[in-house]
Structure formats: C-alpha cells, structure tokens
N, C-alpha and C positions, 0 to 999 in steps of 0.2 A: 279621610272625605275632607279633611278641613283643607287639603291642597288641590284637591281636585278640580279641575276646571274644563268646559265645556266650548268648542269653539264652533260658530255655524257660517257657512258661507254659501254663496249659491250655488250649488254644482251640481250636474246630471250625475255624474260619478258618483258622488255620496249616497246617494237616492237607494243603491245596491246594498252600499256595504259603509260599515262604521269603521276609522282609522282611529288607533287609540296610541299615544304617545308615552312613552313613559321618561322619564327624565332622568337625565346623564347619568352615566352607573361612577360612583365616587373611586378613589384610589388612596390608598396611604391611611393615616391618618383618619382622614374625614370618611372615612367608612363607619366608624366608632361612634365620631360625635355631631355629625350632618344628617341624620336620618334619628326621628323620633317615630317610626312605624319598622315594620318587618318590610324589606324593599322586596326580599327575596317571596316571602307569605304571601303581597300583594302582587306578583309578577304569575305566581303557580296559581292565585284566583283566576287571573284573566287569562291564562294560559289553557286551565278548564272548558273555558268558554267561546276560544276563537278560532277561527277558521285555517289562519295563517300567523304563522311568528317568523318575525325578520329580526335577526340580529346584526346592527351594522356597527361595519369599523373603517374607519377612516385609514387611508393608505399610508399617511405618516404617523400613525399612531396606533399600534397594535397592543396595545398593554391590557392583557387580561387581569386584573386584581382580585382580592378576594375576594369582594362583593361581586363581580362579575359570575366569575365562577360558582359564589352561590346560585345564583340568577340563573346559569345554563343547567347547574344540578335540579335547580326547580322543575325545568323543564323535561325532566324522565318521565315518560310515558307518552309521550308528547312530539317525538323524535320526528314521525311522517311531517306534522304541520312548520319545522324549523328549515327556513332557509335563512342563509349569510349575502350578504351585504357588503363588497367591498367599495366603499365609496372613495371617490374623489379621486379614483386613478388615474386622470388624464393629467394629472400635477405631478406626476413623477414621468421619468423616462423607462421603456421597456424592459432595460435591465437590469433597472432598481424594483420595476412592478413583479418581477419573475421572483426575486428575494424575496419580497413585500407577503406574493402571494404564498410562497413555500415554507414563510415564516407563520404565518397566519394557519396552514393548515396544521403543521406540527403544533402549534399553540392550541388549536382545538381538539386535535387527539387526543390529549393530556387531560382535556377537559370533559369531552361530550366521550361518555362513555358507549360509543355505538360502533354494530358492525358496518353499516353503510357510512361511506363518506357525505356530509353534509353537502348540498348543493351549494354552491359558491357564484352568485353574480356578481361580475366587476363591471363598474361603469362611474360613471361621476351623476350621482341624483341631490343637486343640493342648486341655489337659486341662479350659482354663473353657469352657460350656456357649456355645452362640451366641447371639447378643444379638438375641432375637425382635421388639423394638422398632424395629430397625434398618430404614432405606427400602430397604434393596437383601435383606431378608431372604428374600423368595420366591427370587433371584438366586443366591445363598448355598445355600439348599436345592436348589436343579435342579443348579447345579454339584457339590454334593456326592453328588446322586444319578447324575451322569454320570460324575465318579471311581469311584462305587464301584461302578459298571455295568464300568466296564475292569477294575475289580482281580477282578471275579467271572465275567469274560470268562477271563481268563488262563489258566487249566488247561484249558479246551478249546481254548486255541490253541498250546499250549505245543510238541507234537508236529509240526504244520505249521509252526510258527516255524524247529524243531531241522530240518527238512527244507530250509527254506528258506536257514538259513545255512548248510547242506552244498553246499547250490547254488550259493551265494556263492562256498566256501571250492575248487569243484571247478573254477570261472571263473577264482578268483585263481592256483589253481596251474596251471592250464592259461596263462593269460599269462605267469606266471612263467619256465615251463617253456620257451614260444614267444619269450620276450626273452634268456635267457641262452644258447639253442641260434643263434639271428641274430647272438649276439656273441660267440660261441664262430667261427662261420663266419669272420669277419673277422680270428681271431687266426695267427700266423703257425707254422707246425708242428717250428720248430727253433728259429731264433736270433730276437731281438728282441722277446720275449713282454711282460718289463716295461713296455717303453717302450710299444706297441702298448697293453698295456693301459692304460697312464696315460692314454693317448690319446684311448682309447674311453671313459671316464670323463668328463674335459672335453668329450668331445661327446654323452655321453648324452643330454640331450634330444632333441636332432635323433636317436639311434637310436633312443628310445621312437618317434618321430612316425612314422620307415620302418616298423619291426615294425607298429604301429598301421593304416599305410595295407596292408603285406601282408596281414596277417593279418586285416583286415576290425573292428578293435577299436575302440572306442571310447576315445578320448583321456581320458576323463573315469572311464573303470576301471583304469588304468593304475597300478603303484604310484606312493608320494611319490617322489618325485626325489631330494630330499639323503636320505633316510633312505638308498637303494637303494645312492647314492653311496657312501654312508657302508659301505654293508656290499660292496660291491665293493672297498673297498681293502685289506680283511684277506681277501680270496677270487681263488683263482686261476681265472680264465674258461675255463682249458684243459683243468681236469681236470674241467668239468662235461659228462656229456653229452647229445646228442645228439636235441632230442624230434623223434622220428619221425613220419613218417607213419600208419604202423600204430596207434602209442601216441594220436597226435591223434584217429584211429579211435574207437577204444578211450574216450577221455575223451567227443567227441561224444555216442558211443553212450549211453552213462551219462546225459548231461543231455538226449536225445532222448527215449530209450526207457524205461531201465531207472528214473528217478528216476520218470515221470510213473507207471510201473506201482506204486512205490511207494506215490505218492500216491492211487492208486486204493486199494490194498489198505488205508489209513488210511483213508479214506472206507467203507469194507465195514466195518471195525470200527466206525467210530463212528455209523454206521446202526442196529449191533448193540446198541450201547452207550444208544443212542437209547428202541430197544424196551426196557430193563430201564429207565430211567430213569420210563418212564411212570408206574409206578407209586410213586414217591417223589417226584414233582411235589406241591410246597405252595404255597397264596398267600405272594406277597412283596411286599405293600404295605406292611407294617409290620415287616418285616425288616432285620434288622439284619447283613450277614455277620461282623462284628464281636462281635456278640451271645453269650453262652456257651450252648448247646443241644447235649446230647449224645446227645439222639434220633435226629439226622441229621448227617451231612457236608456241608458247605460244597458239595463237589462232588457230591453226591447234589439239591442246590438251584439250582444256578446257569443250569440248561439253561430250566426249563419256570416257568410259577408257577400257581397254580391247581389246582381238582380235575377233571384229566381224563379225559375218557371214553379208554375201551380198544377194542380191534377197528376196527371201521369208522369211528368218529367219533376215532381217534386223530389227533393233529395230524398232516400232511400236510410239514411243513416238520422238514426233516432236521435232524441235527445239524451236519451238514457247511453246511447252508446257513444255518442259524442262525450258526455263525461266522463264516462269510465277511458276513452280514448285520451283527452287531457290530461288524465290525473296521471297515465302512465308517460305521454308525449314529455311533460313540464318537470320531471321528476327525471331527464334525462341530462346529458351533456351536448348543449346545442349548438351549433356553431351558424353565425348571422342567424338566428331564430327556427333553424330547420337540423333536420334528425339527419346525420351521415354515418358511415364507417361503422368502427366500432359500437357505438352507440346504440346504432340503429339494429344490429345483430342482438343487442341485448335487450333492446323494447319488442323486438318481434320473439324473442325468447318467451314472454307470458302466454303467445299463442300454444305452445305445445306442438308446433305443427313440425312435419317431417323438413329438412332444408330445400326440396324437392319445388312443394308448395309454396315455401317462403317467397322462393327465387321466383316463380309465375306471378306473384302476389306483386313482388316489388315492380315487374317490369311492366304490372299495368296499371298500378296507381303510380311511378314514375313516368307520369306522360306524356310531362313537357322536359324530359331527358338529361334532367339536370344533377342526379344524380345523390340528391339530396329530397326529403318528405319536409312538406309542412304540416301544420296540423291537421288542415284536413282531409289533406291528403292519408294522413295517419290513418286516422278514426275512419276512411274508407277502406284502408287495409287491414283493419280489424274486423272492420265489416266483412270481408271478402273471409278472413281467416273463419268466421263464425258461420259463414255458410259451407266451408268444407267440412268442419266438424261437424255440421246437419245432415253429411254427405252431399251435397250437391255439389257440382261441377263448375269449376269455375269459367267465365266467359271468354272468349278470345279475344274481346274488347271490353272495355269498360261502357255500358249502355249508359244513356243521356242523363240519366235518374241516380247515377252514380255520381255524374262527376260534382264537383262541389261547386256549389252556387260562388263561391270567390272567382273560380276556374272559368265559368263559364264568359262566352263573348255577348 
C-alpha cells in the first residue's frame, strides 16, 4: 500500500464509479527486479471487486510479456468483466491496423483461455484528439460510443453483479465444504493420520473427480488443484467439521429460494427508482459522461435519453429490463455504436423465439428503417420478446409508451 495513491477531481462522472489504474506492466528483467510485491496477486484482488476490467494495448506496442501473461491468468473466473482496448489506433494506417488487430487477437488467444472471443474496442483514448481524417474514423467513434455506453451502464448493474458474486461465493463454499467432508471421511480415527493425509494429497485429482461425480458438481467448478494441494499441506484434514445433510439443505435453500427473493426485492427497488428517473431524463446525443456538468449526476442520465412524457406514455421498459438488455447489447460487436447483421442475430438468439417472431419484432423496433438498432431500440425488442413468451400478441405498430424517450419528438 505504500505505492498506492489516490487522486481527486471535480467530475460528476466519478460520483457514480471509481477508476483504478494499475502501473505499467514491466517486460524483460525488470519483471523480477522492479516489483517488491505480488503484482498479479494485487490485480486479482481488485478484479474480485471490480465491475469492469479494461486491458489497454497501444497499437504500436503489443508486447505481452511474462508479467502481463501472469496478470491475464489472474483474471480467470472474471472473463465476463474483461474488455480489451486497442489504443492510439489512429496513429497507424488501416492496412497496418488490420495487421496489428490480427496480431493482438492471436496473442490474446494463446494467453486468455476463454471459449468466447474477448470484446475489443479500437480507438484513441489519450490526451491527443482523434484524427478526423483517418479512414477508420467512424469505426473509432462507434467503438468509443460502445465503450462509453458500457461505463454508463455500470452503476445500474453494480447491485446485480454483487448478488451474482455472492451466488458464486456460496457455490464455491458449498464445493469446498463437500470436498473437505469427503476427505475427512477417509481419514483414520486414531493412528496413521499424517501418512493417510499425504496419500490423499498425492491422489487429490482422483478425489476431486470422485466428489464431483457423487455430489453432481461440474469438474470445471472445482478449485485449482495445485493451490488446494499446497493449502492442505499446512492443514489437518481431521480437524475440519463434517458437511451435514442439514447444512447442505440450508445452503441449497439459500441458492434456490432466499437469493431469488433478494433479486425480486432488487427488481422492485429498480422499478421504483425508474419512476423517479422519469423526471430527470435528458437528451444524450451530444452528451459525454466525462464532461463537467454540476446540474445533474451521471446516475441521473444513464438510463434514458430525451424528453420523456409522464403518466400513460411513460416508457414501459423497466430499469431491470434495460439493464439486462444493455448487458447483451454491449457484449456484441457494434457498428458505429449500433447492432446490425450477424451480431443482431446472435443477440436476438438469447430470446429463444422462432425466426418469424423475431422478424416481426425487428420490423417494429426498426421504426427509422436504418437496418440497425441502438441500445434503447434493442431494449424495446427484448421487452416485446418477453410479451410473446407470456402469450401476448405483438402490436401492429409500436404504441407511444414503447417508443424510447430518446426517439420521441
């Protein structure tokens, strides 16, 4: 902590979230001599508590050294939070940029062991202005809008993320308790405990698989084998309590009953918060969330845009629905900040509806006939999909209360 520093600035954007910037990742021999602390361990600690993780690369410097590899490896389990930013992209020509992008994806593919391709934003995010004459200028602007959109959505998603993290932790505790309980049953009651424990550690991989089969646990959810072995070497398995059927039932009840109730309470709170936000919605076409504006906080602006009508014409898309839609929308490959083509098909596949319904929904929400949807239009599309799933019929045209406030005259 003796190297940790905090900076304060008068910005309404920072009222809603905090930015944590790590020191530059070292390369070569500096990796072993320049740090006096576990850098990857510190990154992992912050990753557990962060809502979004940005990996920044300069377009003219894509070196992924041993330390950076260790950092990326420490982010395992948080892949859904990670976004990649290819910075200073306007400093090279399009042909060179294409090569750099391909090299970046190839390098990340070897380091980041994820089934899904990491989302990459390309642009210029530093103190120099974006080159307006660059051939990829519109792409840079679109990706910048997508990245800013994700940051704007974070405050809404924070509470739900904490619940998700809590669920992950409860499941992890349940798995650990089950493993230790199974290992304890194999320990002798009186003599030969040390010898037996050493044998258990040596055969721990098979013990893990046995517990996974008997308790219905996916092997991918098991804790890291080598770390678990190292911890067991300094522990006494016999002293751990047994994970009883009663305790298991309580944990399962929390996962299946209590936490869903908590989610529903959060939804109710968000619906109430949404009603309050109706009076504070402003247009966002020219809004930069990092501009100085003391008249309203970022949290007041991030949900809707435009001048909304109250009463019967209030937007029917709830704050909860908008948050869910944003999570899906900003995880796609956007074109100038909008959803088009194959990316749209992938996003709409989450609804589980047949193509005929999706075709009708697209026609309804693409009311400007641009063949592309912004985040608000996509939220309306998912709202319509939910209505279809409930057995309701699609309207012939969008009623006023379904038109996003940002698109109302």
